[in-house]
Jmol script that loads the backbone (N, CA, C; Angstrom):
load data "model"
ATOM      1  N   MET A   1     -11.107   9.025  15.491  1.00  0.00           N
ATOM      2  CA  MET A   1     -12.017   8.479  14.525  1.00  0.00           C
ATOM      3  C   MET A   1     -11.368   7.264  13.870  1.00  0.00           C
ATOM      4  N   PRO A   2     -12.011   6.137  13.872  1.00  0.00           N
ATOM      5  CA  PRO A   2     -11.398   4.941  13.296  1.00  0.00           C
ATOM      6  C   PRO A   2     -11.309   5.025  11.781  1.00  0.00           C
ATOM      7  N   ARG A   3     -10.229   4.510  11.282  1.00  0.00           N
ATOM      8  CA  ARG A   3     -10.062   4.444   9.836  1.00  0.00           C
ATOM      9  C   ARG A   3     -10.916   3.314   9.287  1.00  0.00           C
ATOM     10  N   GLY A   4     -11.064   3.317   7.989  1.00  0.00           N
ATOM     11  CA  GLY A   4     -11.863   2.281   7.341  1.00  0.00           C
ATOM     12  C   GLY A   4     -11.240   0.910   7.502  1.00  0.00           C
ATOM     13  N   LYS A   5     -11.966  -0.088   7.049  1.00  0.00           N
ATOM     14  CA  LYS A   5     -11.442  -1.438   7.173  1.00  0.00           C
ATOM     15  C   LYS A   5     -10.320  -1.666   6.173  1.00  0.00           C
ATOM     16  N   LYS A   6      -9.411  -2.517   6.541  1.00  0.00           N
ATOM     17  CA  LYS A   6      -8.287  -2.846   5.669  1.00  0.00           C
ATOM     18  C   LYS A   6      -8.699  -3.964   4.726  1.00  0.00           C
ATOM     19  N   HIS A   7      -8.358  -3.804   3.483  1.00  0.00           N
ATOM     20  CA  HIS A   7      -8.650  -4.837   2.495  1.00  0.00           C
ATOM     21  C   HIS A   7      -7.342  -5.512   2.105  1.00  0.00           C
ATOM     22  N   THR A   8      -7.421  -6.793   1.850  1.00  0.00           N
ATOM     23  CA  THR A   8      -6.245  -7.516   1.379  1.00  0.00           C
ATOM     24  C   THR A   8      -6.052  -7.205  -0.102  1.00  0.00           C
ATOM     25  N   PRO A   9      -4.852  -7.409  -0.617  1.00  0.00           N
ATOM     26  CA  PRO A   9      -4.643  -7.188  -2.057  1.00  0.00           C
ATOM     27  C   PRO A   9      -5.602  -8.010  -2.920  1.00  0.00           C
ATOM     28  N   GLU A  10      -5.926  -9.223  -2.461  1.00  0.00           N
ATOM     29  CA  GLU A  10      -6.847 -10.062  -3.224  1.00  0.00           C
ATOM     30  C   GLU A  10      -8.229  -9.411  -3.302  1.00  0.00           C
ATOM     31  N   GLN A  11      -8.692  -8.871  -2.173  1.00  0.00           N
ATOM     32  CA  GLN A  11      -9.992  -8.214  -2.145  1.00  0.00           C
ATOM     33  C   GLN A  11      -9.988  -6.951  -3.011  1.00  0.00           C
ATOM     34  N   ILE A  12      -8.895  -6.218  -2.962  1.00  0.00           N
ATOM     35  CA  ILE A  12      -8.800  -4.983  -3.737  1.00  0.00           C
ATOM     36  C   ILE A  12      -8.870  -5.286  -5.229  1.00  0.00           C
ATOM     37  N   ILE A  13      -8.107  -6.270  -5.672  1.00  0.00           N
ATOM     38  CA  ILE A  13      -8.103  -6.616  -7.093  1.00  0.00           C
ATOM     39  C   ILE A  13      -9.480  -7.105  -7.521  1.00  0.00           C
ATOM     40  N   SER A  14     -10.125  -7.871  -6.664  1.00  0.00           N
ATOM     41  CA  SER A  14     -11.470  -8.355  -6.968  1.00  0.00           C
ATOM     42  C   SER A  14     -12.446  -7.185  -7.109  1.00  0.00           C
ATOM     43  N   LYS A  15     -12.367  -6.235  -6.190  1.00  0.00           N
ATOM     44  CA  LYS A  15     -13.268  -5.076  -6.256  1.00  0.00           C
ATOM     45  C   LYS A  15     -12.957  -4.201  -7.464  1.00  0.00           C
ATOM     46  N   LEU A  16     -11.686  -4.060  -7.805  1.00  0.00           N
ATOM     47  CA  LEU A  16     -11.331  -3.293  -9.005  1.00  0.00           C
ATOM     48  C   LEU A  16     -11.899  -3.954 -10.255  1.00  0.00           C
ATOM     49  N   ARG A  17     -11.858  -5.268 -10.304  1.00  0.00           N
ATOM     50  CA  ARG A  17     -12.428  -5.982 -11.458  1.00  0.00           C
ATOM     51  C   ARG A  17     -13.938  -5.782 -11.524  1.00  0.00           C
ATOM     52  N   GLU A  18     -14.594  -5.835 -10.356  1.00  0.00           N
ATOM     53  CA  GLU A  18     -16.038  -5.575 -10.314  1.00  0.00           C
ATOM     54  C   GLU A  18     -16.348  -4.190 -10.860  1.00  0.00           C
ATOM     55  N   ALA A  19     -15.558  -3.213 -10.432  1.00  0.00           N
ATOM     56  CA  ALA A  19     -15.780  -1.836 -10.877  1.00  0.00           C
ATOM     57  C   ALA A  19     -15.549  -1.718 -12.378  1.00  0.00           C
ATOM     58  N   GLU A  20     -14.524  -2.388 -12.894  1.00  0.00           N
ATOM     59  CA  GLU A  20     -14.253  -2.333 -14.333  1.00  0.00           C
ATOM     60  C   GLU A  20     -15.425  -2.922 -15.126  1.00  0.00           C
ATOM     61  N   VAL A  21     -16.019  -4.001 -14.620  1.00  0.00           N
ATOM     62  CA  VAL A  21     -17.181  -4.595 -15.286  1.00  0.00           C
ATOM     63  C   VAL A  21     -18.348  -3.609 -15.273  1.00  0.00           C
ATOM     64  N   ALA A  22     -18.566  -2.974 -14.128  1.00  0.00           N
ATOM     65  CA  ALA A  22     -19.661  -2.006 -14.018  1.00  0.00           C
ATOM     66  C   ALA A  22     -19.438  -0.831 -14.968  1.00  0.00           C
ATOM     67  N   LEU A  23     -18.198  -0.365 -15.058  1.00  0.00           N
ATOM     68  CA  LEU A  23     -17.885   0.747 -15.956  1.00  0.00           C
ATOM     69  C   LEU A  23     -18.080   0.339 -17.414  1.00  0.00           C
ATOM     70  N   ALA A  24     -17.731  -0.901 -17.736  1.00  0.00           N
ATOM     71  CA  ALA A  24     -17.909  -1.392 -19.103  1.00  0.00           C
ATOM     72  C   ALA A  24     -19.390  -1.500 -19.460  1.00  0.00           C
ATOM     73  N   GLN A  25     -20.236  -1.686 -18.451  1.00  0.00           N
ATOM     74  CA  GLN A  25     -21.675  -1.787 -18.680  1.00  0.00           C
ATOM     75  C   GLN A  25     -22.338  -0.415 -18.746  1.00  0.00           C
ATOM     76  N   GLY A  26     -21.536   0.641 -18.649  1.00  0.00           N
ATOM     77  CA  GLY A  26     -22.067   1.989 -18.811  1.00  0.00           C
ATOM     78  C   GLY A  26     -22.319   2.753 -17.533  1.00  0.00           C
ATOM     79  N   GLN A  27     -21.976   2.188 -16.395  1.00  0.00           N
ATOM     80  CA  GLN A  27     -22.150   2.930 -15.142  1.00  0.00           C
ATOM     81  C   GLN A  27     -21.079   4.010 -15.033  1.00  0.00           C
ATOM     82  N   THR A  28     -21.369   5.021 -14.229  1.00  0.00           N
ATOM     83  CA  THR A  28     -20.377   6.063 -13.980  1.00  0.00           C
ATOM     84  C   THR A  28     -19.450   5.594 -12.861  1.00  0.00           C
ATOM     85  N   VAL A  29     -18.343   6.293 -12.690  1.00  0.00           N
ATOM     86  CA  VAL A  29     -17.384   5.930 -11.635  1.00  0.00           C
ATOM     87  C   VAL A  29     -18.034   6.023 -10.252  1.00  0.00           C
ATOM     88  N   PRO A  30     -18.783   7.105  -9.940  1.00  0.00           N
ATOM     89  CA  PRO A  30     -19.415   7.135  -8.605  1.00  0.00           C
ATOM     90  C   PRO A  30     -20.382   5.979  -8.368  1.00  0.00           C
ATOM     91  N   GLU A  31     -21.121   5.583  -9.398  1.00  0.00           N
ATOM     92  CA  GLU A  31     -22.037   4.447  -9.249  1.00  0.00           C
ATOM     93  C   GLU A  31     -21.271   3.156  -9.028  1.00  0.00           C
ATOM     94  N   ALA A  32     -20.198   2.958  -9.775  1.00  0.00           N
ATOM     95  CA  ALA A  32     -19.385   1.745  -9.620  1.00  0.00           C
ATOM     96  C   ALA A  32     -18.744   1.702  -8.235  1.00  0.00           C
ATOM     97  N   CYS A  33     -18.285   2.852  -7.751  1.00  0.00           N
ATOM     98  CA  CYS A  33     -17.676   2.903  -6.411  1.00  0.00           C
ATOM     99  C   CYS A  33     -18.704   2.571  -5.343  1.00  0.00           C
ATOM    100  N   ARG A  34     -19.904   3.093  -5.497  1.00  0.00           N
ATOM    101  CA  ARG A  34     -20.974   2.799  -4.547  1.00  0.00           C
ATOM    102  C   ARG A  34     -21.286   1.306  -4.555  1.00  0.00           C
ATOM    103  N   GLN A  35     -21.267   0.710  -5.726  1.00  0.00           N
ATOM    104  CA  GLN A  35     -21.562  -0.720  -5.862  1.00  0.00           C
ATOM    105  C   GLN A  35     -20.525  -1.585  -5.144  1.00  0.00           C
ATOM    106  N   ILE A  36     -19.243  -1.218  -5.240  1.00  0.00           N
ATOM    107  CA  ILE A  36     -18.209  -2.027  -4.584  1.00  0.00           C
ATOM    108  C   ILE A  36     -17.956  -1.598  -3.142  1.00  0.00           C
ATOM    109  N   GLY A  37     -18.583  -0.488  -2.716  1.00  0.00           N
ATOM    110  CA  GLY A  37     -18.514  -0.083  -1.318  1.00  0.00           C
ATOM    111  C   GLY A  37     -17.281   0.696  -0.921  1.00  0.00           C
ATOM    112  N   VAL A  38     -16.740   1.503  -1.840  1.00  0.00           N
ATOM    113  CA  VAL A  38     -15.594   2.348  -1.503  1.00  0.00           C
ATOM    114  C   VAL A  38     -15.838   3.759  -2.043  1.00  0.00           C
ATOM    115  N   THR A  39     -15.044   4.698  -1.562  1.00  0.00           N
ATOM    116  CA  THR A  39     -15.156   6.066  -2.057  1.00  0.00           C
ATOM    117  C   THR A  39     -14.418   6.180  -3.383  1.00  0.00           C
ATOM    118  N   GLU A  40     -14.705   7.254  -4.103  1.00  0.00           N
ATOM    119  CA  GLU A  40     -14.006   7.475  -5.374  1.00  0.00           C
ATOM    120  C   GLU A  40     -12.511   7.634  -5.140  1.00  0.00           C
ATOM    121  N   GLN A  41     -12.161   8.336  -4.069  1.00  0.00           N
ATOM    122  CA  GLN A  41     -10.747   8.543  -3.756  1.00  0.00           C
ATOM    123  C   GLN A  41     -10.042   7.202  -3.552  1.00  0.00           C
ATOM    124  N   THR A  42     -10.679   6.313  -2.809  1.00  0.00           N
ATOM    125  CA  THR A  42     -10.106   4.981  -2.585  1.00  0.00           C
ATOM    126  C   THR A  42      -9.997   4.227  -3.897  1.00  0.00           C
ATOM    127  N   TYR A  43     -11.028   4.308  -4.727  1.00  0.00           N
ATOM    128  CA  TYR A  43     -11.005   3.625  -6.026  1.00  0.00           C
ATOM    129  C   TYR A  43      -9.813   4.086  -6.857  1.00  0.00           C
ATOM    130  N   TYR A  44      -9.626   5.388  -6.957  1.00  0.00           N
ATOM    131  CA  TYR A  44      -8.520   5.893  -7.776  1.00  0.00           C
ATOM    132  C   TYR A  44      -7.158   5.560  -7.173  1.00  0.00           C
ATOM    133  N   ARG A  45      -7.074   5.567  -5.840  1.00  0.00           N
ATOM    134  CA  ARG A  45      -5.806   5.195  -5.191  1.00  0.00           C
ATOM    135  C   ARG A  45      -5.495   3.730  -5.449  1.00  0.00           C
ATOM    136  N   TRP A  46      -6.498   2.859  -5.319  1.00  0.00           N
ATOM    137  CA  TRP A  46      -6.315   1.437  -5.594  1.00  0.00           C
ATOM    138  C   TRP A  46      -5.961   1.222  -7.052  1.00  0.00           C
ATOM    139  N   LYS A  47      -6.635   1.929  -7.935  1.00  0.00           N
ATOM    140  CA  LYS A  47      -6.379   1.755  -9.368  1.00  0.00           C
ATOM    141  C   LYS A  47      -4.945   2.156  -9.704  1.00  0.00           C
ATOM    142  N   LYS A  48      -4.474   3.213  -9.048  1.00  0.00           N
ATOM    143  CA  LYS A  48      -3.098   3.665  -9.272  1.00  0.00           C
ATOM    144  C   LYS A  48      -2.094   2.621  -8.782  1.00  0.00           C
ATOM    145  N   GLU A  49      -2.368   2.018  -7.629  1.00  0.00           N
ATOM    146  CA  GLU A  49      -1.429   1.064  -7.036  1.00  0.00           C
ATOM    147  C   GLU A  49      -1.570  -0.344  -7.614  1.00  0.00           C
ATOM    148  N   TYR A  50      -2.804  -0.805  -7.812  1.00  0.00           N
ATOM    149  CA  TYR A  50      -3.041  -2.197  -8.196  1.00  0.00           C
ATOM    150  C   TYR A  50      -3.552  -2.366  -9.619  1.00  0.00           C
ATOM    151  N   GLY A  51      -3.814  -1.285 -10.324  1.00  0.00           N
ATOM    152  CA  GLY A  51      -4.382  -1.381 -11.659  1.00  0.00           C
ATOM    153  C   GLY A  51      -3.484  -2.199 -12.585  1.00  0.00           C
ATOM    154  N   GLY A  52      -4.020  -3.223 -13.199  1.00  0.00           N
ATOM    155  CA  GLY A  52      -3.256  -4.042 -14.130  1.00  0.00           C
ATOM    156  C   GLY A  52      -2.462  -5.169 -13.490  1.00  0.00           C
ATOM    157  N   LEU A  53      -2.472  -5.248 -12.164  1.00  0.00           N
ATOM    158  CA  LEU A  53      -1.724  -6.327 -11.509  1.00  0.00           C
ATOM    159  C   LEU A  53      -2.575  -7.582 -11.410  1.00  0.00           C
ATOM    160  N   ARG A  54      -1.902  -8.702 -11.512  1.00  0.00           N
ATOM    161  CA  ARG A  54      -2.565  -9.977 -11.237  1.00  0.00           C
ATOM    162  C   ARG A  54      -2.435 -10.248  -9.742  1.00  0.00           C
ATOM    163  N   LEU A  55      -3.156 -11.240  -9.270  1.00  0.00           N
ATOM    164  CA  LEU A  55      -3.188 -11.556  -7.852  1.00  0.00           C
ATOM    165  C   LEU A  55      -1.804 -11.887  -7.301  1.00  0.00           C
ATOM    166  N   ASP A  56      -1.054 -12.735  -8.010  1.00  0.00           N
ATOM    167  CA  ASP A  56       0.274 -13.119  -7.526  1.00  0.00           C
ATOM    168  C   ASP A  56       1.234 -11.935  -7.529  1.00  0.00           C
ATOM    169  N   GLN A  57       1.086 -11.041  -8.495  1.00  0.00           N
ATOM    170  CA  GLN A  57       1.945  -9.857  -8.541  1.00  0.00           C
ATOM    171  C   GLN A  57       1.648  -8.926  -7.365  1.00  0.00           C
ATOM    172  N   ALA A  58       0.372  -8.789  -7.016  1.00  0.00           N
ATOM    173  CA  ALA A  58      -0.003  -7.931  -5.892  1.00  0.00           C
ATOM    174  C   ALA A  58       0.547  -8.482  -4.575  1.00  0.00           C
ATOM    175  N   LYS A  59       0.482  -9.799  -4.396  1.00  0.00           N
ATOM    176  CA  LYS A  59       1.025 -10.409  -3.187  1.00  0.00           C
ATOM    177  C   LYS A  59       2.525 -10.150  -3.101  1.00  0.00           C
ATOM    178  N   ARG A  60       3.214 -10.330  -4.216  1.00  0.00           N
ATOM    179  CA  ARG A  60       4.664 -10.120  -4.255  1.00  0.00           C
ATOM    180  C   ARG A  60       5.015  -8.660  -3.967  1.00  0.00           C
ATOM    181  N   LEU A  61       4.213  -7.734  -4.493  1.00  0.00           N
ATOM    182  CA  LEU A  61       4.434  -6.312  -4.243  1.00  0.00           C
ATOM    183  C   LEU A  61       4.345  -6.009  -2.755  1.00  0.00           C
ATOM    184  N   LYS A  62       3.323  -6.528  -2.087  1.00  0.00           N
ATOM    185  CA  LYS A  62       3.163  -6.279  -0.657  1.00  0.00           C
ATOM    186  C   LYS A  62       4.303  -6.900   0.150  1.00  0.00           C
ATOM    187  N   GLU A  63       4.730  -8.099  -0.236  1.00  0.00           N
ATOM    188  CA  GLU A  63       5.859  -8.736   0.450  1.00  0.00           C
ATOM    189  C   GLU A  63       7.114  -7.884   0.315  1.00  0.00           C
ATOM    190  N   MET A  64       7.352  -7.385  -0.864  1.00  0.00           N
ATOM    191  CA  MET A  64       8.544  -6.560  -1.099  1.00  0.00           C
ATOM    192  C   MET A  64       8.467  -5.241  -0.334  1.00  0.00           C
ATOM    193  N   GLU A  65       7.278  -4.659  -0.229  1.00  0.00           N
ATOM    194  CA  GLU A  65       7.126  -3.427   0.541  1.00  0.00           C
ATOM    195  C   GLU A  65       7.419  -3.665   2.015  1.00  0.00           C
ATOM    196  N   ARG A  66       6.944  -4.790   2.562  1.00  0.00           N
ATOM    197  CA  ARG A  66       7.234  -5.117   3.963  1.00  0.00           C
ATOM    198  C   ARG A  66       8.737  -5.327   4.176  1.00  0.00           C
ATOM    199  N   GLU A  67       9.363  -6.055   3.256  1.00  0.00           N
ATOM    200  CA  GLU A  67      10.808  -6.310   3.365  1.00  0.00           C
ATOM    201  C   GLU A  67      11.597  -5.010   3.268  1.00  0.00           C
ATOM    202  N   ASN A  68      11.177  -4.133   2.376  1.00  0.00           N
ATOM    203  CA  ASN A  68      11.843  -2.848   2.215  1.00  0.00           C
ATOM    204  C   ASN A  68      11.736  -2.016   3.494  1.00  0.00           C
ATOM    205  N   ALA A  69      10.574  -1.999   4.117  1.00  0.00           N
ATOM    206  CA  ALA A  69      10.392  -1.264   5.367  1.00  0.00           C
ATOM    207  C   ALA A  69      11.283  -1.837   6.464  1.00  0.00           C
ATOM    208  N   ARG A  70      11.382  -3.156   6.523  1.00  0.00           N
ATOM    209  CA  ARG A  70      12.221  -3.801   7.532  1.00  0.00           C
ATOM    210  C   ARG A  70      13.693  -3.432   7.329  1.00  0.00           C
ATOM    211  N   LEU A  71      14.136  -3.446   6.082  1.00  0.00           N
ATOM    212  CA  LEU A  71      15.531  -3.117   5.789  1.00  0.00           C
ATOM    213  C   LEU A  71      15.836  -1.655   6.083  1.00  0.00           C
ATOM    214  N   LYS A  72      14.897  -0.771   5.790  1.00  0.00           N
ATOM    215  CA  LYS A  72      15.093   0.653   6.100  1.00  0.00           C
ATOM    216  C   LYS A  72      15.228   0.863   7.597  1.00  0.00           C
ATOM    217  N   LYS A  73      14.422   0.131   8.377  1.00  0.00           N
ATOM    218  CA  LYS A  73      14.494   0.242   9.831  1.00  0.00           C
ATOM    219  C   LYS A  73      15.849  -0.246  10.333  1.00  0.00           C
ATOM    220  N   LEU A  74      16.317  -1.373   9.791  1.00  0.00           N
ATOM    221  CA  LEU A  74      17.629  -1.895  10.195  1.00  0.00           C
ATOM    222  C   LEU A  74      18.743  -0.908   9.858  1.00  0.00           C
ATOM    223  N   LEU A  75      18.669  -0.300   8.686  1.00  0.00           N
ATOM    224  CA  LEU A  75      19.677   0.685   8.282  1.00  0.00           C
ATOM    225  C   LEU A  75      19.665   1.892   9.209  1.00  0.00           C
ATOM    226  N   ALA A  76      18.492   2.371   9.559  1.00  0.00           N
ATOM    227  CA  ALA A  76      18.385   3.524  10.460  1.00  0.00           C
ATOM    228  C   ALA A  76      18.986   3.194  11.823  1.00  0.00           C
ATOM    229  N   GLU A  77      18.712   1.997  12.319  1.00  0.00           N
ATOM    230  CA  GLU A  77      19.272   1.589  13.609  1.00  0.00           C
ATOM    231  C   GLU A  77      20.795   1.496  13.535  1.00  0.00           C
ATOM    232  N   ALA A  78      21.311   0.964  12.431  1.00  0.00           N
ATOM    233  CA  ALA A  78      22.765   0.850  12.272  1.00  0.00           C
ATOM    234  C   ALA A  78      23.412   2.230  12.199  1.00  0.00           C
ATOM    235  N   GLU A  79      22.779   3.158  11.497  1.00  0.00           N
ATOM    236  CA  GLU A  79      23.310   4.520  11.416  1.00  0.00           C
ATOM    237  C   GLU A  79      23.294   5.190  12.783  1.00  0.00           C
ATOM    238  N   LEU A  80      22.255   4.954  13.569  1.00  0.00           N
ATOM    239  CA  LEU A  80      22.178   5.502  14.915  1.00  0.00           C
ATOM    240  C   LEU A  80      23.292   4.935  15.790  1.00  0.00           C
ATOM    241  N   ASP A  81      23.525   3.631  15.707  1.00  0.00           N
ATOM    242  CA  ASP A  81      24.613   3.005  16.468  1.00  0.00           C
ATOM    243  C   ASP A  81      25.960   3.603  16.086  1.00  0.00           C
ATOM    244  N   LYS A  82      26.181   3.810  14.784  1.00  0.00           N
ATOM    245  CA  LYS A  82      27.445   4.410  14.336  1.00  0.00           C
ATOM    246  C   LYS A  82      27.614   5.817  14.885  1.00  0.00           C
ATOM    247  N   ALA A  83      26.529   6.586  14.887  1.00  0.00           N
ATOM    248  CA  ALA A  83      26.604   7.959  15.394  1.00  0.00           C
ATOM    249  C   ALA A  83      26.902   7.966  16.889  1.00  0.00           C
ATOM    250  N   ILE A  84      26.312   7.051  17.635  1.00  0.00           N
ATOM    251  CA  ILE A  84      26.563   6.967  19.083  1.00  0.00           C
ATOM    252  C   ILE A  84      28.012   6.584  19.330  1.00  0.00           C
ATOM    253  N   LEU A  85      28.540   5.611  18.587  1.00  0.00           N
ATOM    254  CA  LEU A  85      29.943   5.209  18.762  1.00  0.00           C
ATOM    255  C   LEU A  85      30.902   6.328  18.374  1.00  0.00           C
ATOM    256  N   ARG A  86      30.584   7.061  17.316  1.00  0.00           N
ATOM    257  CA  ARG A  86      31.417   8.181  16.883  1.00  0.00           C
ATOM    258  C   ARG A  86      31.455   9.267  17.984  1.00  0.00           C
ATOM    259  N   GLU A  87      30.300   9.540  18.574  1.00  0.00           N
ATOM    260  CA  GLU A  87      30.191  10.537  19.632  1.00  0.00           C
ATOM    261  C   GLU A  87      30.991  10.081  20.858  1.00  0.00           C
ATOM    262  N   ALA A  88      30.870   8.805  21.214  1.00  0.00           N
ATOM    263  CA  ALA A  88      31.587   8.300  22.379  1.00  0.00           C
ATOM    264  C   ALA A  88      33.107   8.298  22.136  1.00  0.00           C
ATOM    265  N   ALA A  89      33.508   8.002  20.908  1.00  0.00           N
ATOM    266  CA  ALA A  89      34.941   7.953  20.590  1.00  0.00           C
ATOM    267  C   ALA A  89      35.559   9.344  20.597  1.00  0.00           C
ATOM    268  N   SER A  90      34.787  10.366  20.277  1.00  0.00           N
ATOM    269  CA  SER A  90      35.348  11.705  20.246  1.00  0.00           C
ATOM    270  C   SER A  90      35.448  12.309  21.647  1.00  0.00           C
ATOM    271  N   GLY A  91      34.736  11.731  22.615  1.00  0.00           N
ATOM    272  CA  GLY A  91      34.841  12.165  23.997  1.00  0.00           C
ATOM    273  C   GLY A  91      33.991  13.385  24.315  1.00  0.00           C
ATOM    274  N   ASN A  92      33.051  13.742  23.481  1.00  0.00           N
ATOM    275  CA  ASN A  92      32.192  14.907  23.726  1.00  0.00           C
ATOM    276  C   ASN A  92      30.879  14.484  24.392  1.00  0.00           C
ATOM    277  N   PHE A  93      30.977  13.965  25.590  1.00  0.00           N
ATOM    278  CA  PHE A  93      29.747  13.602  26.286  1.00  0.00           C
ATOM    279  C   PHE A  93      29.766  14.053  27.704  1.00  0.00           C
TER     280      PHE A  93
END
end "model"
wireframe off; spacefill off
backbone 0.3
color backbone group
């Protein structure tokens, strides 16, 4: 089953602002979510992650998350290389 469409941080912040305006006008959360085209679960997840962020801050957050993932992968590969060399040096192969 295909997952939903991916939204950019800019789109998410824009939709969160739309929802906040709708909520300020007296709509309920389910009505506001229907208006912006997402589920309540998605709305609350976005609000938790992006709530209160400006556009430039959201872009920076995503860049840092990508960099962090890349560094974790490099560290895991380095640890694997060390373990292989340790195993080869001990002669247990």
